[in-house]
C-alpha positions in Angstrom: 72.7 120.6 110.0 73.6 118.4 112.9 77.3 118.8 112.1 76.9 122.5 111.8 75.2 122.9 115.1 77.9 120.8 116.7 80.6 122.9 115.2 78.9 126.1 116.4 78.5 124.8 119.9 82.1 123.7 120.2 83.3 127.1 119.0 81.1 129.2 121.1 84.0 130.7 122.9 85.6 132.1 119.7 84.7 135.4 118.1 82.3 135.5 115.2 85.0 136.0 112.4 87.0 133.0 113.7 83.9 130.8 113.8 83.1 131.6 110.2 86.7 130.7 109.1 87.0 127.5 111.2 84.0 125.6 109.9 82.5 125.4 106.4 80.6 122.8 104.5 83.7 121.9 102.5 85.9 121.4 105.6 84.4 118.4 107.5 84.8 117.6 111.2 87.3 114.8 110.7 87.9 113.8 114.3 90.3 110.9 114.0 93.6 109.2 114.4 96.4 109.2 111.8 100.1 108.7 111.1 102.5 110.4 108.7 105.9 108.6 108.2 109.0 108.3 106.0 110.5 104.9 105.5 114.2 105.2 106.5 115.2 102.4 104.2 113.4 103.5 100.9 112.6 107.1 101.6 109.0 106.5 100.6 106.3 108.7 102.4 103.0 107.6 103.9 99.9 109.0 105.5 97.2 106.7 106.9 94.0 107.5 108.8 90.8 106.0 110.4 87.7 107.9 111.6 84.0 107.8 112.3 83.5 110.0 109.3 82.5 109.3 105.8 85.4 109.2 103.2 87.9 110.5 105.7 90.8 110.0 103.2 89.5 112.7 100.9 89.9 115.3 103.7 92.8 114.2 105.9 95.4 112.6 103.7 97.8 114.4 101.4 101.2 113.3 100.0 103.4 113.9 97.0 106.4 111.9 95.8 109.7 113.5 96.7 108.0 116.2 98.7 106.2 115.0 101.9 103.0 113.8 103.6 100.4 115.8 105.6 97.5 114.8 107.8 95.0 117.6 108.6 92.2 116.7 111.0 90.0 117.6 113.9 88.2 120.7 112.5 89.9 120.0 109.1 91.4 122.8 107.1 91.7 121.1 103.7 93.8 123.9 102.3 96.6 122.7 104.6 97.1 119.8 102.2 97.8 121.5 98.9 99.3 124.6 100.6 101.5 122.5 102.8 102.8 120.4 99.9 103.5 123.6 98.0 105.6 124.9 100.9 107.5 121.6 101.2 108.0 121.5 97.4 109.6 125.0 97.6 112.2 123.8 100.1 110.6 124.6 103.4 111.1 122.0 106.2 108.3 120.3 108.0 108.5 122.7 110.9 108.7 125.8 108.7 105.7 124.5 106.7 103.6 123.9 109.8 104.5 127.3 111.3 103.4 129.0 108.1 100.1 127.1 107.9 99.2 128.0 111.5 100.4 131.6 111.2 97.6 132.3 108.7 94.9 130.2 110.4 92.7 131.9 113.0 91.2 128.5 113.8 94.5 127.0 114.9 93.2 126.2 118.4 90.8 123.6 117.0 93.2 122.1 114.4 95.4 119.0 114.5 97.9 118.7 111.7 101.1 116.7 111.1 103.8 117.0 108.5 106.7 114.8 107.4 109.1 116.1 104.8 111.3 114.4 102.2 114.2 114.3 104.7 112.2 112.6 107.4 111.8 115.7 109.6 108.4 115.9 111.4 106.3 118.6 112.9 102.9 118.3 114.6 100.3 120.6 116.2 97.4 119.7 118.4 95.2 122.7 119.1 94.3 123.5 122.7 90.6 123.2 121.9 90.8 119.8 120.2 88.3 117.5 121.8 89.7 115.1 124.5 91.3 112.8 124.4 93.6 114.5 122.0 97.4 114.4 121.6 100.3 113.3 119.5 103.6 111.4 119.7 106.7 111.8 117.4 109.5 109.4 116.7 112.3 108.9 114.2 110.7 110.1 110.9 107.1 109.7 112.0 104.3 111.3 113.9 101.1 109.9 115.2 98.1 112.1 116.3 94.6 111.6 117.5 91.7 113.6 118.8 88.2 112.7 120.2 89.6 109.3 121.4 88.0 107.0 123.9 91.2 106.9 126.0 94.4 108.9 126.3 96.5 105.8 125.3 96.0 106.0 121.6 99.1 108.0 120.5 101.4 106.0 122.7 99.9 102.7 121.4 100.3 103.9 117.8 103.9 104.9 118.2 104.9 101.7 120.0 103.2 99.5 117.3 104.9 101.5 114.4 108.3 101.2 116.0 107.8 97.5 116.8 106.9 96.8 113.1 110.2 98.1 111.7 110.8 94.9 109.7 107.5 95.4 107.7 107.2 97.3 104.5 105.9 100.9 105.0 102.3 100.3 104.1 101.9 97.3 106.4 103.8 99.2 109.1 101.5 102.2 109.2 98.5 99.9 109.1 99.8 98.3 112.2 99.8 101.7 113.9 96.2 102.2 113.0 95.2 98.8 114.3 97.0 99.6 117.6 95.0 102.8 117.9 91.7 100.9 117.5 92.8 98.3 120.0 93.5 101.1 122.5 90.0 102.5 122.2 90.0 104.5 119.0 87.5 107.1 118.1 85.0 107.6 120.9 82.2 107.5 118.3 83.2 104.2 116.7 84.6 103.7 113.2 83.4 104.3 109.6 86.2 105.0 107.0 89.9 104.6 106.6 92.6 105.4 104.0 96.2 104.6 103.2 98.4 106.6 100.8 102.1 105.9 100.0 104.2 107.8 97.5 107.7 107.3 96.2 110.8 108.9 97.8 111.5 110.7 94.6 109.2 111.9 91.8 109.8 110.2 88.5 109.2 111.1 84.8 106.0 109.0 85.0 104.0 110.6 87.7 101.2 108.1 87.3 103.5 105.6 89.0 104.5 107.8 91.9 101.6 106.7 94.1 102.7 103.3 95.3 99.5 102.6 97.4 96.3 104.6 97.3 93.5 102.8 99.1 90.3 104.1 100.7 87.5 102.5 102.6 84.7 105.1 102.4 82.0 103.5 104.6 82.3 100.1 106.4 81.5 98.5 109.7 85.1 97.5 110.1 87.1 99.9 108.0 90.6 98.7 109.1 89.8 95.1 108.4 88.7 96.1 104.9 91.7 98.3 104.5 93.9 95.4 105.4 92.1 93.2 102.9 92.5 95.8 100.2 96.2 96.1 100.9 96.7 92.3 100.6 94.7 92.4 97.3 96.9 95.3 96.2 100.0 93.1 96.8 98.4 90.2 94.9 97.7 92.5 91.9 101.3 93.7 92.0 102.2 90.1 91.2 99.5 90.1 88.5 100.9 93.2 86.9 104.4 91.7 87.0 102.9 88.6 85.4 101.4 90.6 82.6 104.7 92.3 82.0 106.4 88.9 81.8 103.8 87.9 79.1 104.7 91.0 77.1 108.4 89.9 77.2 107.4 86.4 76.2 108.7 85.2 79.6 106.1 82.5 80.2 107.9 80.9 83.2 108.2 84.3 84.8 104.5 85.0 84.2 103.6 81.6 85.7 105.6 82.4 88.8 104.0 85.8 89.3 100.4 84.5 88.7 101.1 81.7 91.2 102.2 84.2 93.8 99.1 86.3 93.3 96.8 83.2 93.5 98.4 82.1 96.8 97.4 85.5 98.3 93.8 85.2 97.0 93.1 81.7 96.0 89.4 82.3 95.3 90.0 85.1 92.8 88.9 83.9 89.4 90.9 86.5 87.5 94.1 85.2 89.1 93.3 81.6 88.5 92.4 82.2 84.9 95.6 84.0 83.8 97.7 81.5 85.7 95.9 78.8 83.6 96.4 80.6 80.4 100.2 81.0 81.1 100.4 77.3 81.8 98.6 76.5 78.5 101.1 78.7 76.6 103.9 76.7 78.2 102.5 73.5 76.8 101.3 72.5 80.3 97.7 71.9 79.1 96.6 69.3 81.7 97.5 71.7 84.5 95.8 74.6 82.7 92.6 72.5 82.3 92.6 71.7 86.0 92.5 75.4 86.8 90.1 76.4 84.1 87.4 73.9 84.9 86.2 75.5 88.1 86.6 79.0 86.6 84.4 78.1 83.6 81.8 76.5 85.9 81.6 79.5 88.1 81.5 82.1 85.4 80.9 81.0 81.8 82.0 84.3 80.3 85.7 83.3 80.9 85.1 80.5 78.4 83.9 83.0 75.9 86.9 85.3 76.5 89.2 82.3 76.0 88.0 81.9 72.4 89.1 85.5 71.7 92.6 85.3 73.0 94.4 83.5 70.0 93.5 86.4 67.7 95.6 88.8 69.8 98.4 86.3 70.6 97.6 85.9 74.3 96.8 82.2 73.8 99.3 80.3 71.6 97.9 76.7 71.5 97.0 74.5 68.6 93.5 74.4 67.2 93.0 71.0 68.8 94.2 72.2 72.1 91.9 75.3 71.9 89.0 73.0 71.1 89.8 70.9 74.2 89.9 74.1 76.3 86.6 75.5 75.0 84.7 72.2 75.3 86.0 71.6 78.9 83.3 70.3 81.2 
């Protein structure tokens, strides 16, 4: 009810039909800052956002591999996401897509929306009734936008940070833009949730692999810190997945290398320590494996139980004596 009263008060200057169309229970008031971008090196597409609003990523962020990325915020019109992607998919440019979305929207004055297409063209709109401080900046293949900010420096800070981080991979680069926004004052209400979505430059025959990064922090005191932690964890598990694939190929040295890389990123993660140790054992490096397994077993005894089940499926290829030595480790 509080949100509904706020919406009605802010829209008191509009006619009754417009007010009904602008706000509904399914279109939240996602006042926020965000970035849409295309990586000029890889062609990958990204959208990232932070707000003082629960689960902002489910409202603001939209992207599709080989198509484009969209951020819809302020008085959010969620339909802009799927409708905009459909327009981009049909061959419309970012500017054509934005124009069509706004043409049919009587609430355009309270909307903020940004689009980047597969070619890196960008288009952005900040409605004249978006709450101050509100604005946007565009640059080569990216757009940053913000509304209800504490200061008017947020878009400029985001653009500068994104351009300065050109050497970073796209996910880390857009995260740098969000962090710069917060440092410049951020949302006047504070912070609550954040999201990061990155998709491939081109769709593949395996669409389940087309989302390269899909992370959301729904409710946290420091959502950007948590988003950064999740991104680092995501990177660590990329190494874990590569290690698992190496195991499938019977490439034990390759698996060890990948598990070691993962463990360096998150040295306290038991899962990473455990599979690193199992790979060492399979490479007849038992003493090194035992050194890693001892603290894992002490902290969580179920890993010891799991170990006894691995030989049956071929994931632990040690002798019976070596298995006994592992299982009785103290």
